[in-house]
C-alpha positions as CSV (number, residue, x, y, z in Angstrom):
1,M,124.2,29.7,52.3
2,R,124.5,33.0,54.1
3,E,128.2,34.3,54.1
4,F,129.6,37.1,56.1
5,T,132.9,38.8,56.7
6,I,134.8,40.0,59.7
7,S,137.9,42.4,58.7
8,A,140.0,45.1,59.7
9,G,142.5,47.5,58.1
10,G,145.2,49.9,59.1
11,I,145.2,48.0,62.5
12,T,147.8,48.3,64.9
13,L,148.5,44.7,66.6
14,A,149.5,43.8,70.8
15,N,153.8,43.2,70.7
16,Q,152.4,39.7,71.9
17,A,151.2,36.7,70.0
18,V,147.7,37.7,68.8
19,T,144.3,36.6,67.8
20,L,143.6,38.7,64.3
21,V,139.7,37.5,64.3
22,F,137.7,35.5,66.5
23,I,134.7,33.8,65.7
24,N,132.2,31.7,68.2
25,P,129.4,29.7,66.5
26,V,125.6,30.2,68.6
27,A,124.1,28.1,70.8
28,A,122.6,25.1,69.8
29,P,120.4,24.2,67.7
30,N,120.7,27.4,65.7
31,V,123.0,27.1,62.4
32,G,127.1,26.4,62.5
33,I,129.8,28.1,60.4
34,E,132.4,27.0,57.8
35,I,135.4,29.3,57.4
36,I,135.9,29.4,53.4
37,R,138.9,32.0,53.4
38,A,141.4,33.3,55.3
39,W,143.7,36.4,54.6
40,A,146.3,39.1,56.2
41,S,148.7,41.3,55.1
42,Q,150.9,44.8,56.0
43,S,151.3,47.6,54.2
44,A,153.6,49.5,57.1
45,N,157.0,49.3,55.5
46,N,158.8,47.4,52.5
47,T,161.0,45.3,54.9
48,S,161.1,41.6,54.0
49,A,160.0,39.7,57.4
50,Q,158.5,36.0,57.7
51,Q,155.3,35.6,60.0
52,R,154.4,33.1,61.6
53,V,150.2,32.3,61.5
54,Q,147.9,29.8,62.5
55,L,144.1,28.9,62.3
56,V,142.9,27.5,65.5
57,T,139.8,26.5,67.4
58,Q,140.0,27.6,71.0
59,V,138.3,26.3,73.9
60,S,137.4,28.7,77.2
61,A,138.7,30.8,78.3
62,F,138.6,33.0,75.0
63,P,140.8,36.1,73.8
64,T,139.6,39.7,74.8
65,L,138.6,41.0,71.6
66,V,137.9,44.7,70.0
67,S,134.3,44.1,69.1
68,A,133.5,43.3,64.9
69,T,129.9,43.0,63.3
70,P,130.5,40.8,60.2
71,A,129.2,42.2,56.7
72,K,127.3,40.6,54.5
73,I,128.5,39.3,51.4
74,K,125.2,38.8,49.6
75,R,122.8,42.0,49.9
76,H,119.6,40.3,49.8
77,D,120.6,38.0,52.7
78,A,119.6,38.8,56.2
79,I,122.3,39.9,58.9
80,S,124.7,37.6,60.7
81,L,123.2,35.5,63.9
82,I,126.6,36.1,65.3
83,V,127.0,39.6,66.5
84,G,130.2,41.7,68.0
85,G,131.7,41.2,71.3
86,T,134.5,41.3,73.3
87,A,134.9,38.1,75.6
88,G,134.6,35.5,73.0
89,A,131.1,33.9,74.2
90,A,128.5,31.9,71.9
91,G,127.0,33.9,69.0
92,T,129.8,36.4,68.9
93,C,133.0,37.7,67.0
94,G,135.8,40.2,67.3
95,I,139.3,41.2,66.3
96,N,142.6,42.2,67.3
97,A,142.8,40.6,70.8
98,S,144.6,42.3,73.3
99,A,144.5,39.3,75.7
100,E,144.7,35.9,74.4
101,G,142.6,33.6,77.2
102,A,143.9,31.0,79.0
103,G,141.9,28.4,76.5
104,A,143.9,25.9,75.0
105,K,144.5,26.1,70.9
106,A,144.3,23.2,68.6
107,I,145.6,24.1,65.8
108,I,144.0,23.0,62.3
109,V,146.1,25.3,59.7
110,E,149.9,26.0,60.2
111,D,152.1,28.3,57.8
112,S,154.3,31.3,57.6
113,F,154.7,34.1,54.7
114,N,156.8,37.0,54.2
115,V,155.3,39.9,55.2
116,L,155.7,41.8,51.6
117,N,153.5,39.1,49.8
118,G,150.7,39.0,52.7
119,W,148.9,35.6,53.1
120,E,145.6,33.7,52.0
121,W,143.9,30.9,52.9
122,K,140.9,29.0,50.9
123,P,140.1,25.5,51.0
124,N,141.0,24.0,47.7
125,M,138.4,20.9,48.4
126,E,134.8,20.9,49.9
127,S,136.8,18.3,52.3
128,E,138.7,21.3,53.5
129,I,136.5,23.8,54.9
130,I,136.5,24.2,58.5
131,E,133.3,23.5,60.4
132,L,132.3,24.3,63.7
133,P,128.6,23.5,64.5
134,A,126.1,25.1,66.6
135,G,126.7,24.6,70.1
136,S,130.3,24.3,69.7
137,L,132.6,24.7,72.8
138,S,135.2,25.7,70.8
139,G,135.7,28.8,68.6
140,F,137.4,29.8,65.4
141,G,140.8,31.8,65.4
142,L,142.8,33.7,62.6
143,H,145.8,33.5,65.0
144,F,149.7,34.7,65.0
145,P,151.3,32.5,67.1
146,V,154.3,35.0,67.8
147,A,154.1,39.1,67.3
148,P,155.3,40.1,64.1
149,A,158.3,42.5,63.6
150,T,156.1,45.4,62.4
151,L,153.0,46.0,64.6
152,T,151.4,48.8,62.2
153,N,148.9,48.6,59.6
154,W,147.8,45.2,59.3
155,S,144.9,44.2,57.5
156,F,143.5,40.4,57.7
157,G,140.0,39.0,57.8
158,V,138.1,35.6,57.7
159,T,134.8,34.8,55.3
160,F,132.2,32.4,56.8
161,R,129.2,30.8,56.0
162,E,126.3,29.9,58.4
163,R,124.6,26.5,57.9
């Protein structure tokens, strides 16, 4: 299967709850996606602080994003069918939302972490992989439900498979 990463580093977040990465699968009958890794960390300072994080799906209306292009993990693969976009539309992805959109979020994973250590999610078993089929009415998001205490120098990303 083809694998891709959407990531960013040195990012300043908006002073709000924020979607860090949003991916919306392409229209049916094309391929769906499997989320196989997500992470977030900051390098702005050495002050201990707890941060909530969620893996979510969101239905329309989607976040307003900064366009980001998925990077190939396997150099011999073709480019992703998902392209950079700012509106969260089908077949697009983006980072660092400036507005969250009115669509309802369904929480898949709820967690918290100390920003000095960072956070990483990887499924332990095949049954824990998050799947979104082609033509899904929902997109996938890596989301902070509350603004972090430090807004600068965040790194984050999501690795996914197209299948």
